[in-house]
N, C-alpha and C positions, 0 to 999 in steps of 0.2 A: 476349554479353547486355548486352541495354540499365540500364544499371545508376543509370540516370537516367527508370525507367519509369513508369508510371501504375501503383495499383493499384487491379483490381473492387473495388468498390463490396462485397460478399462475401466478398472474402478481408480486406475491413478489420474484417467482424464477426464470420468466423471469429479471425480476432487477436483482435477484444474481446470474446469468451467463455473462450477463455484467465482475458483480465485475471476476466470473471467467476466464471469457478472459483476465481481464488485470492481474493478475496474471500471465496468459503464459509469459507475459512479464516480471514481475516482481523474477519469481521463477530464471528465466532463469540468471536474471542477479544477483540477491541477493546469487543463490549459483554455477553458473558455470560456468560467466562472464569473468573473473578473472582470474580462470584456465584458458578454451579454451585462449584471451590473450596467460597467459605467456607460458604453456605448448604445445599447438598445432600450437597459430598464431607467438609464438619467440619474443612478446617485451617486453619487461622489466617493474618487477613490478612497478618501481619507478615511470614509463614514465606514466602506465596506471593507476596508484593512483591521478597521478597529474591531468591527462584527466579529471577525478569520476570531483575532486574537480574545476574543472575550471568550467565543463558545468552547476556545480552547481550557478555558478554566474549568467552564463546563463538565467539558472531555477527559477531567483527568478524577473526576470523582466518577460518570456511568462507566466508563470503563473498568474500572476496581468495583462497582457494586455490583455491573454486568458477570465480570471476571470469577466473584463470589457466589454469584445466585449460579451459573452454569456447574461450578462444584460443585454444590445444593442439589445440583439434579438429580431426580431417582427416580430414572421410566426406563420404562422393559427397551426403549431405542436408545437410552445410553443418557448422558450427558450434554452432550453436542447437539447431536441431529432434533435434535426438536424447535431449539432456536433459530437452528438455522432455516428450518421450513417455515417456519412461522417471518422468519426474514426478506424472505420471496415477496409475497407480496405489497407489504410495509415500502421493500424498496424501488416497486415499482411505484406504489402512488408519492411516495417523494420526487423520484426525477421528476414526474408529470410538475409535480407544485412545483417546484425549485424554482422553473424555466416558466415561470406562465406570471409574471408581475405585474399588477393592473395595469396598465397603459393609463387609463385613464385617472389618477391616483396621484397626490402631492405626493413631493417626491420622501415628507416626512412619513408618511402613510406606505413608501412602496417601503419605503426599512422599515418598518415592525413587519410589515408582508415576510421582506427577507430574513431577518428574526429568528421571526417560526417558525417558516420550512427549512433554515436553514439548518439550524438545533433541531427538529424532527430527525430529517433526512441524515445528518452530520454525527449528530451527539447519540440519537436513539438506533437509528435504522444499522446504519451502523457501523456500531458501537455492537450491536447482536449479532450482526454477520460475520464482524473483523473479528469477535471474540469464539464465535462458537465454529467459527471456520478454522481457525488456526488450533485449537481446542479438540477437530476430530481427528487432525493428523497422530497428534499422542496417542490419541486411542486404537487406531487403525492398528498399530501391529509395535512392539518396541525393538526392532531389527531396524541399526540406523542403515547400513545401507539401503534397505529397502524407503528410509523418511526421506531417505537424501535424490533416490531416483523419481519419487513423488512427489520431493518440492521440487527439483528440474519438471519433468511433466506437467505440475501445474504451473511454473514459472514460462511455463511455456505455452499453454494457452492461454495463460494473464496477458503477458504480452502478444500472440495474433490474437486476442479480441482488441483490446490498447490500438495497433496495428489499424486491424479495419475499420474502430469505432473514431482513433482521431484524424484519418481520412479522409471519412466522410461527412461528418458533424460539420464542419465549415458549408458542404453542397450542401446536405442536406434543410440549412439550416437561413440557405438563399432560394430554395426551389417551396421548402415547404410552412418557411415561423417558424419560431419559438415552441407550440402550444404544441402543432405534428411532429417533431423531434424528439420532444421529451415523452410525447406520448410511445414509440418507438424503442427509443433509448427504456422505457421506463419496463415496458411489459418483454425488450430482452435481454434484461439482467433482473430482470423479475422468474423467468425461464432457468435460467443457468445456475441462479439460485439454488431452483431448486432440485434441480438433479441430482447433488450429490445428496443435498434433504433426505430425498426416497430409494436411494439405490444403495449407497455406503452404509454397513454397519460396524460396530463399533465392538473393540477384540477386549483393546488392555482394557482391565478392572472389572469386565465380565466373566460371570461363571455358567460354564456349558448350558445350564435352564434360560442361557437368554437376563439371568436376574443382574444389580450391582451386590457386587462384592460386599466379604463385611468394611468398614473402617473404609468407601468409598465416598462418602459422605459427612461428612464434615464442617461443621457450623466455623463461617468466617472467625471467630476470635482466638478458634488455631490454627487456621488455612495461612490467613497474612501474614502473624508475624514469622512463621517457616517461612512463605513467598517472600518477607522480605530481609532475612538474614542471608538468599540465595545472593549473591555476587552476577551472575548473570543477569536476574531481572532487570538489574537495572542497565548491560550494558544490551543486552535487547531491545531494552526503548530506548539505547542512546543511537544506536545504529537504524531504528527503525526512523527514527527519527531523522538521523540529519541522512541520510538516505532519501526519504517520502519528501526535505527541504528540498535541498539538492533538487530533486528530477520535479517537484511543483513549482520552482522555482525559475530554473531551466525554460521549461516549456510554459510557463504564461511567460514571462518577456517576451515571449519565441514570439509571440503574435505578434507585442509589440515592433519586437524587431524585424518582423515583413515586412509589417503596417508602417513606421514610420522611418526605419532606418535605413528599408532597401523600397518603400514603394510598393510592396508588390504580396498582394496579400492572399493568394493564393500559394506563396511558396510556401506556407504556413503547408498545405499536404504535400508537400513530397518531403518539408525536413519532417512531420511527423512517422512518416511511412519511414524514412533514411531510419531516422529515430528508434527505429524501431525493430525493426527484421533485423540488422546483425548481432542486438541482445541472446535474441532470439534463437538464430545457431550458433553460438555458446556456449549455451547452455547446454548441446546433446553432446560438447565434452568436460558435464561437470561432475556427471558419474563415476568415470574412469577418472579425472582426476583427482577427486575428492578418497574414492575410495583407497589411489598408489601416493596420495599427500594426505590432503583433508580440507575440508569445507574453508576453513579461512586462509590458508594460502594462497584458495581459488578467488575469496574477496579481494585478498591483497594484492592479487597481481590486479583486479577490476579496479578497484581502488584505483591503482596504477594509473591507469588506460583514464579515466576519470581525469585525475589529473593531469597530464597531456590533454588529452581532448579539450578540455577548459581552456589549458594555453596556446592552443590554437585558433580556437574562436575568437580572444584577445587578440589577434595580431591581427581577426581575418578580414573587418571593413567593411566592405561591400564585397569581398571575393566571391566569389557562388561555392568555388572549388572550396576553397578553407572551411567553407561553412560547411561544406558537406563531409568532410574529413573530418574535424571537430567535431560534429554527430554524431560522424559512426563510433570514432572513438568513445564519446561518451555512450550512445548506444553500450555497446561490449563491456564497456566498464561495469553500465548500471546490474547487467543479467545476471552476474554472480551476490549479485550484494540483494536482489529481492529475492533469489532462489535461495541462497544460503542462507542468510536470518532466520525461514521458518521450518530448515532442517531442524539449525543450532537453539531453536525455544524446541522444541521433542525432547534436543541434548538437557536443553537444560532443568525442563524437566524431570529427565530423570536424575539429576544429579543433585537437584530438591530433594527427589524421594530418600535418593542414597545419604545425606548429611542429618537428614532430619526425622525421615520414614512413613511424612507428607509427603501426598500427591496430589499438585492442584495444577492443572493441565485448562485452569478457569485463567487463574489470577496469573501463569507462566503469560497466558496468551494475551492478557489488557496489558503487560509491556510493548507488542506489538501493535495494540490497535491504538495506542496511549502515541508510544510512541507515531506511528504514521498519522494518526488527524493532528497532532503537533506539524511532523512534518510539513503534510499539503496545506497547513490552514497558516500557518508561519509564512511560508514559502507563500504562499499564491499575499498575502499579507506585504511582504516586502516589496513582491512589484508593484502593488500600490502604493506603499508610503515613498518607496524612488520615486514613482510617478507623480505621484501631489509634493511631496518638496522640488523635484527640478521645474515646477508647473505645467505640468504635463492639462490638454484643453481636448476633449474630444473632440468640439465642435472645431476645431478650430483646421485647416487643412494645411497647413503648412508650421509644423514644432520647432521650436528655440534650440539652438548648438547644446543649449543645457543638457534640454531633456535627450537629445539623440546621444549626448553621449550620459547619460545617466544609463537608457536601456543599454547600451554598448556595455554597459561597467556588469549592472544586474544580468547579464544575457553571459557572459564569457569569468573577470575576474571573481564576481564575489561565489561562483561555482566552484572556482579553481581550491579558495579559500575550505571551502566547507567540505568539501573532501580532501584537503587535508585532514581536516580533522576527524572526518572521516573512520579515515585508513589508521590511523592513531585507537581511536574504535574499536576497530575490526585487531588489530595486534592483540589488546588487552581481549580476547575473548575467544579464551587456550579453554575451554570444557570438553573439550575432544581430548584431547591428555587424558583425563580420567575415566574415560568411557571402556578401557576391560577392566578394572578393577571395579564399577559402576554393575557391570554383564556381572563379576563374578561375585561381586557381593549382593546385590538382588537372584541370586540362584538362574540367570539366565545366560544362557551359553549364546557367543556371539556366531550368526550365522553364517558360516566361510564358504565362498564359491569357488 
């Protein structure tokens, strides 16, 4: 098989469907789960925020373990596909369970239920899905231009699903309740994740007869040290973490901004829509820009837009025009971050093989999985902690001025601070400068268009 081969557009879309399936869960967790726990299940914000953080500790372990498992997997389907297929039904079950906290239980028992279902969905199911899906991109081709466009198509699908889910969850929940909404979300996510699992073949590291090549399945004691010597493993983790931290915190605080500061719960639907569509549009420019300049420069522009967007939100107050303008800029900035990091992980995988002679798609993919779940967990936790510290009480119709100011800070200035840190991390992610040397050293000619 030619490892530098081009990827047909239909396969790129199929790969993107998987990203969209994962984003069903991400959108629910980042945007609505905290509010569900506090306002519907009636569990305290501080207890839920603590749960989010405690589960992050377990995540770090499960992600590395799963990354090692993927690297040691040896089947005719490849390394990543079997796990992607397995994650589809598990994701369906997890999404249904997580929004089905029994109403009649005590708060302590509700919290125990929340822990079990959150750990199952986030620390186990999403770990399997996230690492398998990310590793699959590195095994589809070595052609970095094809990876760029595949990553862009994937991000477009990801954002499109997020747009639909984000704008319909509120209406579904009001009309059907959380149980039926959970079933709809679970089935949708499961089907989307299954699509790449059954349609995409792994090429890199596979022989002509579909068997795993020699040295493609090494023990963890050899894989892990090689990955930990790769500086781009850590940078990928940080970029993923701060991107999701920024996004989860912004969207998580957005629902409280609409409910408490503006007193307009349904304005959330408009913000979710306008917060996704511009990011989708800007992604169409990424392949041209990345090939002419670099993915890193495209992401740096995105980080700059994030900083400006959050600054506008900081001075917006109750102005719908400024809120929409800041949200649009935030969306434009977030698009390159989500698309770029997946393609850069594939480049980092090639870099690691070049430096150490060991290729570890699974463990490299775990950096993004760890980072994304740290970001979602701490992003949601930050909102909960800030609300608890300010004295937020969901049973009170009118909140104090302290609570209102805390929500405003969480929605704007905190995002600006995180975006500045993100800008610095992207600035250090310079793996692309080594790609010509890597292609030459690995004996793979770069495809030129």
